[in-house]
N, C-alpha and C positions, 0 to 999 in steps of 0.2 A: 359895822360891815368891814370885811377884810379889804385891805388896800387893793389886792388883785381883783377882787370882785368889782370894785368901783371902776377900775381901769377897763375891765372887760365890758361893763355896762356902758362906759363912755364910748368904747370902740363900736359897740352894737348901735348906740345912738348915732354915731358918726356914719355908719353904713346906712342907717335909715335916712339921715339927712341927705347923703349922696344919692340914694334911691329916689328920694322926693324930688331933688333937683333934676335928676335924670328924667323922671316922669313928667314934671311940669314943663321942662324945656322940650321934650319930645312931643307933648300934647300941643304946645304952642307952634312947633314946627309943622305938625300935621294940620293944625287949624289954618296955617298960612296958605295951604293949597286947597283947591277945590276937590270935592270928593270924586273918586273915580266912578265911571260907569261900571255896571255889573258884568263886564265881559273880560276875558282873560287878557287880551291885548291892552285894554285900558288900564287894568290893574298893574301890568308890567311897566307900562309907561309912567304910571303914578309912582311906583316904587323907584324907578330910575330918577324921576324928578326929586323925590324925597331924599335920595342919597346925595344930591347936590346942595341941599339946604344945610348951611353951616351949623345951625342949631342941632341937627341930627348928630353931627360929629361931637359937639359939646356934650350932648346927652350920652353918647357912647363913651366919652372920656370919664364922665362921672360913674358910669356903669362899671368900667374897668377899675377905677379907684375903689368903689364899693366892694367889688369882688376880691381885690387884694386884701383889704381890711378884713373882709369876711373870712377869708382863708386863714388869716392870722388868728382870728377869734376862734375858729373851729379847732385850731391846733392847741388852744388853751382852755376851752370850755366844753362842757357836755353839750351835745347837739340838742337834747331836749330843752335844756335851759336857754341856750343861745337862740334857738328858733322861736321859742315862746317870747323871749325878750325882744326879738326882732319885729314883733308885732307893732312896735312903736311907729313903724312907717305908715300904718293905717291912720294914726293920729296926725302925723306930720303931713301926709297927703291931703287929708281933709282940711287942715288949717291952711295949707298952701293953695289948695283948689279954691277955697273961699276968698283968700286975700289976693292971690295973684291972678287967677283965672276968673274971678268974680262969679263962681258957681254957687248956687244955693244949696244948703245942706239942711235936710229935714230934721225935725225934732227926734224922730225915731233913729235916724243915723247918729245924731249926737248922743243919744242914749246908748247905742251900740258902741260908740267910741268910749264912752264912760265905762262900760263893762270891760272893754279891752284894757283900759288903763288899770282897772281893778285887778284883772287877771295878770297883767305884767307885774304889778306890785306883789301879788301873792307868789308868783313864780320867783321873783327876785328875793323874797324873804325866805324861801324854802331852801 
């Protein structure tokens, strides 16, 4: 593999890690509040409460970091390649959801994740 390709794949993996941290922290922040009622006023009140949760801001920080890295990746790689390789976040999210949030992941979902891994490998080799 070319040295540049390995670096781009590393950066894409880094954006996936940042996205995973973003989503896990955001999910835990949302889980810390009770669900809003289904009316407009309650939803606005819920969003305002959510904005005050520090984990939402940590999540936002990881989102910004991911965006900055992603912009760099897009300046160096073809979009079709970068976007396909960015599917790593599906794998990372599933693993983090299982280990951090203690969510169960069905056999079918693991099979889908295996297919995603095979697809990323094929795209990376092309």
